[in-house]
C-alpha positions as CSV (number, residue, x, y, z in Angstrom):
1,M,-83.7,-22.7,-103.1
2,E,-85.4,-24.0,-106.2
3,R,-88.8,-22.6,-105.2
4,I,-87.3,-19.2,-104.4
5,L,-85.5,-19.1,-107.7
6,A,-88.5,-20.3,-109.7
7,A,-90.8,-17.6,-108.2
8,A,-88.2,-14.8,-108.7
9,L,-87.5,-15.9,-112.3
10,R,-91.3,-16.1,-113.1
11,A,-91.7,-12.5,-111.9
12,Q,-89.5,-11.4,-114.8
13,A,-91.3,-10.4,-118.0
14,G,-91.2,-13.2,-120.6
15,V,-89.4,-15.7,-118.4
16,T,-90.7,-19.2,-117.7
17,A,-89.4,-21.6,-115.1
18,T,-90.4,-25.3,-115.3
19,A,-89.1,-28.0,-113.0
20,L,-87.1,-30.6,-114.9
21,S,-88.5,-34.1,-114.2
22,G,-88.5,-37.7,-115.4
23,A,-91.9,-37.0,-117.0
24,N,-90.8,-34.0,-119.1
25,W,-87.1,-34.1,-120.0
26,H,-87.9,-35.8,-123.3
27,Q,-91.0,-33.9,-124.2
28,T,-91.2,-32.1,-127.4
29,G,-91.5,-28.3,-126.8
30,L,-89.9,-28.2,-123.4
31,F,-86.7,-26.8,-125.0
32,P,-87.5,-24.1,-127.6
33,A,-84.0,-24.4,-129.0
34,F,-81.0,-26.7,-129.0
35,L,-78.4,-25.0,-131.2
36,Q,-76.3,-22.4,-129.4
37,A,-75.4,-19.5,-131.8
38,G,-75.8,-22.0,-134.6
39,Q,-73.4,-24.4,-133.0
40,D,-74.1,-28.0,-131.8
41,V,-72.4,-27.8,-128.4
42,H,-72.1,-31.0,-126.3
43,G,-75.3,-32.6,-127.5
44,S,-78.7,-31.3,-128.7
45,H,-81.1,-33.3,-126.7
46,G,-83.0,-33.2,-123.4
47,L,-81.1,-36.2,-122.2
48,F,-77.9,-34.1,-122.0
49,Y,-79.7,-31.7,-119.5
50,W,-81.2,-34.6,-117.6
51,L,-77.8,-36.3,-117.1
52,R,-75.8,-33.2,-116.4
53,A,-78.4,-31.7,-114.0
54,R,-78.5,-35.1,-112.1
55,Q,-82.2,-35.3,-112.5
56,R,-83.0,-31.9,-110.9
57,G,-83.2,-28.4,-112.0
58,L,-85.2,-25.6,-113.6
59,V,-85.8,-25.3,-117.4
60,I,-85.6,-21.5,-117.9
61,T,-86.8,-19.9,-121.1
62,Q,-86.9,-16.3,-122.2
63,G,-88.3,-15.9,-125.7
64,P,-86.4,-18.4,-128.0
65,A,-83.5,-19.0,-125.5
66,V,-83.3,-21.7,-122.9
67,L,-81.0,-23.1,-120.2
68,V,-81.2,-25.5,-117.3
69,L,-80.4,-24.0,-113.8
70,T,-79.3,-26.6,-111.2
71,W,-77.6,-26.6,-107.9
72,R,-74.4,-28.7,-107.7
73,P,-73.7,-29.7,-104.1
74,D,-70.2,-30.9,-104.8
75,I,-69.1,-27.5,-105.9
76,R,-71.7,-25.6,-103.9
77,R,-72.6,-23.4,-106.9
78,L,-75.6,-22.8,-109.1
79,V,-74.9,-24.0,-112.7
80,A,-76.5,-22.6,-115.8
81,L,-76.2,-25.6,-118.2
82,R,-75.7,-25.2,-121.9
83,P,-77.6,-22.0,-122.9
84,A,-79.3,-22.4,-126.3
85,G,-80.7,-20.0,-128.8
86,D,-78.9,-17.4,-130.9
87,A,-75.9,-15.7,-129.2
88,S,-77.8,-12.5,-128.3
89,T,-80.9,-14.1,-126.8
90,A,-78.9,-16.7,-124.9
91,A,-76.6,-14.0,-123.4
92,D,-79.7,-12.0,-122.5
93,L,-81.1,-15.0,-120.7
94,L,-77.9,-15.5,-118.8
95,D,-77.9,-11.8,-117.8
96,T,-81.4,-12.1,-116.5
97,V,-80.6,-15.3,-114.5
98,A,-77.5,-13.8,-113.0
99,K,-79.5,-10.6,-112.0
100,V,-82.3,-12.6,-110.4
101,I,-79.9,-14.9,-108.5
102,S,-78.0,-11.8,-107.2
103,A,-81.2,-10.3,-105.8
104,A,-83.0,-13.5,-104.6
105,L,-80.0,-15.4,-103.2
106,P,-77.2,-12.9,-102.4
107,G,-73.9,-14.6,-102.2
108,A,-74.9,-17.7,-104.2
109,G,-72.2,-18.5,-106.7
110,L,-73.2,-19.0,-110.4
111,V,-71.2,-20.4,-113.4
112,A,-72.4,-20.8,-117.0
113,R,-71.3,-24.1,-118.5
114,Y,-70.9,-25.3,-122.1
115,C,-70.6,-21.9,-123.7
116,G,-69.3,-22.3,-127.3
117,A,-67.1,-19.8,-129.1
118,G,-69.9,-17.5,-130.4
119,L,-71.6,-17.2,-127.0
120,T,-68.4,-16.9,-125.1
121,G,-67.2,-14.0,-127.1
122,L,-70.4,-12.1,-126.6
123,L,-70.5,-12.8,-122.8
124,L,-66.9,-11.7,-122.4
125,A,-67.7,-8.5,-124.1
126,R,-70.6,-8.0,-121.6
127,G,-68.2,-8.4,-118.6
128,W,-68.6,-12.1,-117.9
129,R,-65.3,-13.7,-116.8
130,A,-63.5,-17.0,-117.5
131,F,-63.8,-19.4,-114.6
132,D,-60.5,-19.8,-112.9
133,G,-60.7,-23.6,-112.7
134,T,-60.8,-24.0,-108.9
135,W,-64.1,-25.7,-108.2
136,C,-63.3,-27.2,-104.9
137,P,-60.9,-30.0,-103.7
138,D,-61.5,-33.3,-105.5
139,A,-64.1,-31.9,-107.9
140,P,-63.1,-32.2,-111.6
141,L,-64.2,-30.0,-114.3
142,D,-66.4,-32.8,-115.7
143,D,-66.1,-33.0,-119.5
144,E,-65.0,-29.5,-120.2
145,A,-61.4,-30.0,-119.0
146,F,-60.6,-30.9,-122.6
147,P,-62.3,-30.2,-126.0
148,E,-65.0,-32.3,-127.5
149,V,-63.7,-34.9,-130.0
150,I,-65.9,-35.3,-133.1
151,I,-65.2,-38.3,-135.3
152,T,-65.4,-37.3,-139.0
153,A,-63.6,-40.3,-140.7
154,D,-64.7,-42.1,-143.8
155,P,-67.2,-44.8,-142.6
156,D,-65.1,-47.8,-143.7
157,P,-65.7,-51.1,-141.9
158,V,-61.9,-51.4,-141.5
159,P,-60.2,-48.0,-141.7
160,Q,-56.9,-47.9,-143.5
161,G,-53.7,-45.9,-142.9
162,R,-50.9,-46.0,-140.4
163,Q,-52.7,-43.7,-138.0
164,C,-55.6,-46.2,-137.7
165,K,-53.5,-49.2,-136.6
166,S,-54.8,-49.5,-133.1
167,L,-58.4,-49.1,-134.4
168,R,-57.8,-51.9,-136.9
169,E,-56.4,-54.1,-134.2
170,A,-59.5,-53.6,-132.1
171,I,-61.6,-54.6,-135.0
172,T,-59.6,-57.7,-135.7
173,W,-59.7,-58.8,-132.1
174,H,-63.5,-58.5,-131.7
175,Q,-65.4,-58.6,-135.0
176,G,-65.7,-62.4,-135.1
177,A,-66.7,-62.8,-131.5
178,C,-69.2,-59.9,-131.0
179,S,-72.5,-58.9,-132.5
180,F,-73.8,-55.4,-132.7
181,T,-77.4,-54.3,-132.6
182,A,-79.2,-51.0,-132.3
183,S,-82.7,-50.1,-131.1
184,P,-84.9,-47.0,-130.7
185,Q,-85.6,-48.0,-127.1
186,S,-83.9,-49.7,-124.2
187,L,-83.9,-53.5,-124.5
188,G,-83.3,-54.1,-120.8
189,G,-80.4,-55.7,-118.9
190,E,-78.1,-52.6,-119.2
191,T,-77.5,-52.3,-115.4
192,Q,-75.4,-55.5,-115.3
193,I,-72.5,-56.1,-117.7
194,S,-70.0,-58.8,-117.0
195,G,-69.6,-58.0,-113.3
196,H,-69.9,-54.2,-114.0
197,T,-72.8,-52.7,-112.0
198,L,-74.4,-49.5,-113.1
199,A,-75.5,-48.0,-109.8
200,P,-75.0,-44.8,-107.8
201,P,-71.5,-45.1,-106.2
202,G,-72.4,-43.8,-102.7
203,G,-73.4,-40.3,-101.9
204,A,-77.0,-39.0,-102.0
205,P,-79.4,-41.4,-103.6
206,G,-80.3,-40.3,-107.1
207,A,-77.8,-37.5,-107.1
208,S,-75.2,-39.1,-109.3
209,F,-74.7,-39.2,-113.1
210,E,-75.2,-43.0,-113.0
211,A,-78.5,-42.6,-111.2
212,A,-79.7,-40.2,-113.9
213,V,-78.7,-42.8,-116.6
214,V,-80.6,-45.6,-114.8
215,S,-83.7,-43.4,-114.5
216,A,-83.5,-42.4,-118.2
217,L,-83.6,-46.1,-119.1
218,R,-87.1,-46.3,-117.7
219,S,-88.5,-43.6,-120.0
220,G,-89.4,-45.9,-122.9
221,P,-88.9,-44.8,-126.6
222,V,-87.6,-41.3,-126.8
223,S,-87.4,-39.4,-130.1
224,G,-83.9,-38.7,-131.3
225,L,-82.2,-41.4,-129.2
226,T,-80.7,-44.7,-130.2
227,Y,-79.6,-47.5,-127.9
228,H,-76.6,-49.6,-129.1
229,Y,-75.7,-53.1,-127.8
230,L,-72.8,-55.4,-128.1
231,H,-73.1,-59.1,-127.3
232,H,-70.5,-61.8,-126.9
233,G,-72.6,-64.8,-127.6
234,T,-75.7,-64.4,-125.5
235,Q,-73.9,-62.2,-122.9
236,L,-74.3,-58.4,-123.0
237,A,-70.8,-57.0,-123.4
238,G,-71.6,-53.3,-123.9
239,W,-74.3,-50.8,-124.4
240,S,-74.5,-47.1,-125.2
241,V,-77.1,-44.4,-125.8
242,A,-76.6,-41.7,-128.5
243,G,-78.8,-38.9,-129.8
244,N,-79.1,-37.1,-133.1
245,T,-81.3,-34.1,-133.6
246,T,-79.0,-31.9,-135.6
247,G,-77.2,-34.3,-138.1
248,V,-74.4,-34.8,-135.7
249,S,-74.8,-37.9,-133.4
250,H,-73.7,-37.5,-129.7
251,G,-72.7,-40.2,-127.4
252,Y,-74.2,-39.7,-124.0
253,Y,-73.2,-42.8,-122.2
254,L,-71.2,-46.0,-122.9
255,Q,-70.3,-49.0,-120.8
256,T,-68.5,-52.2,-121.8
257,A,-67.1,-55.2,-120.1
258,R,-63.5,-54.9,-118.9
259,V,-62.0,-56.4,-122.0
260,P,-59.0,-54.9,-123.8
261,R,-59.9,-52.8,-126.8
262,L,-63.6,-53.7,-126.6
263,A,-64.7,-50.1,-126.1
264,T,-62.7,-49.0,-129.2
265,Y,-64.4,-51.7,-131.3
266,F,-67.8,-50.8,-129.9
267,L,-67.3,-47.1,-130.6
268,W,-66.4,-47.7,-134.2
269,Q,-69.5,-49.9,-134.7
270,I,-71.6,-47.1,-133.2
271,Y,-70.0,-44.6,-135.6
272,L,-70.6,-46.8,-138.7
273,H,-74.3,-47.3,-137.6
274,E,-74.9,-43.6,-137.0
275,R,-73.3,-42.7,-140.4
276,R,-75.6,-45.3,-142.1
277,Q,-78.5,-43.6,-140.4
278,G,-77.6,-40.2,-141.9
279,A,-75.4,-38.6,-139.2
280,T,-72.4,-36.7,-140.6
281,A,-70.2,-37.3,-137.5
282,L,-70.1,-38.8,-134.0
283,N,-69.3,-36.5,-131.1
284,L,-67.5,-38.4,-128.3
285,G,-67.9,-35.4,-126.0
286,G,-65.3,-33.7,-123.9
287,S,-62.9,-35.4,-121.5
288,E,-62.3,-35.1,-117.7
289,T,-58.6,-36.2,-118.0
290,Q,-55.8,-35.8,-120.4
291,S,-55.4,-39.6,-120.7
292,L,-59.0,-39.9,-121.9
293,F,-58.6,-37.0,-124.3
294,R,-55.4,-38.6,-125.8
295,Y,-57.2,-41.9,-126.1
296,K,-60.0,-40.3,-128.2
297,T,-57.7,-38.2,-130.4
298,R,-55.1,-41.0,-131.1
299,T,-57.5,-43.9,-131.5
300,F,-59.8,-41.9,-133.9
301,P,-57.3,-39.7,-135.7
302,H,-59.7,-38.2,-138.2
303,H,-61.6,-35.8,-136.0
304,M,-62.5,-32.3,-135.2
305,L,-62.1,-30.5,-131.9
306,Q,-64.7,-28.2,-130.4
307,E,-64.0,-26.2,-127.2
308,S,-66.4,-24.7,-124.7
309,A,-65.9,-22.4,-121.8
310,I,-67.1,-22.1,-118.2
311,L,-67.9,-18.5,-117.3
312,C,-68.8,-16.4,-114.3
313,P,-71.1,-13.4,-114.2
314,P,-69.7,-9.8,-114.1
315,L,-68.6,-8.6,-110.7
């Protein structure tokens, strides 16, 4: 399928199709744009595409617009991930991709994911349709079921106010026992945290989100990424990777030991560090479940919400 699509797309004037790989997802120049209609949607870094494409896909460009096209076996659809560029050129690229898929692979389903408000409005005007939300049994909508939560609070070591009570409690519980560090590259040991194993949970080897995280750890220093670590004594209690290429830092992965309120404490330390490094906010991403969305919005009450849409091509 990938070979057929790559050949068909390359036959279009001005279109390039490059296989996404462990050797190139972090290379400067692979993605000609990251902002979508001037908006930082779900993370402006190659790591976002690498993780969401599960290590496999085609980087498609047409002029200054780019997206990653990948096959999702769990939903049996092709997915155009996070189109970038100004709204008009990104919409043109999606129209081209939809036309090529219709001709080269008749009957193959396509959805465009992570479409912010500006791009969504233009695509709807062109006849694209909102996805009806029925992927397939047992397949969630990933992190687009609920809006992105972007922390914008004052970077106080201990935030004040009644709304921040649970956050202050987490800080009180853990600040004396844990130490926080940050590094521009992986320090190793992330795959094992207090009995917590980071490994593909069954299914096809290498096809999971977790497998993509493991492979990214082997890439060495990558521009725009920061690795965060939380230690309890000499024991690793948590780690995270975040990226900042636009002034807003995005959390791409976080794991902690199963200790009450440890994740909350760790997230606040990450936020403080990213603000000290010049970020204006920390994007916690979207949420798969209502409970996760409520946790983010209630624990970090000073935030903005940013919605994105999943769209289908015109009939």
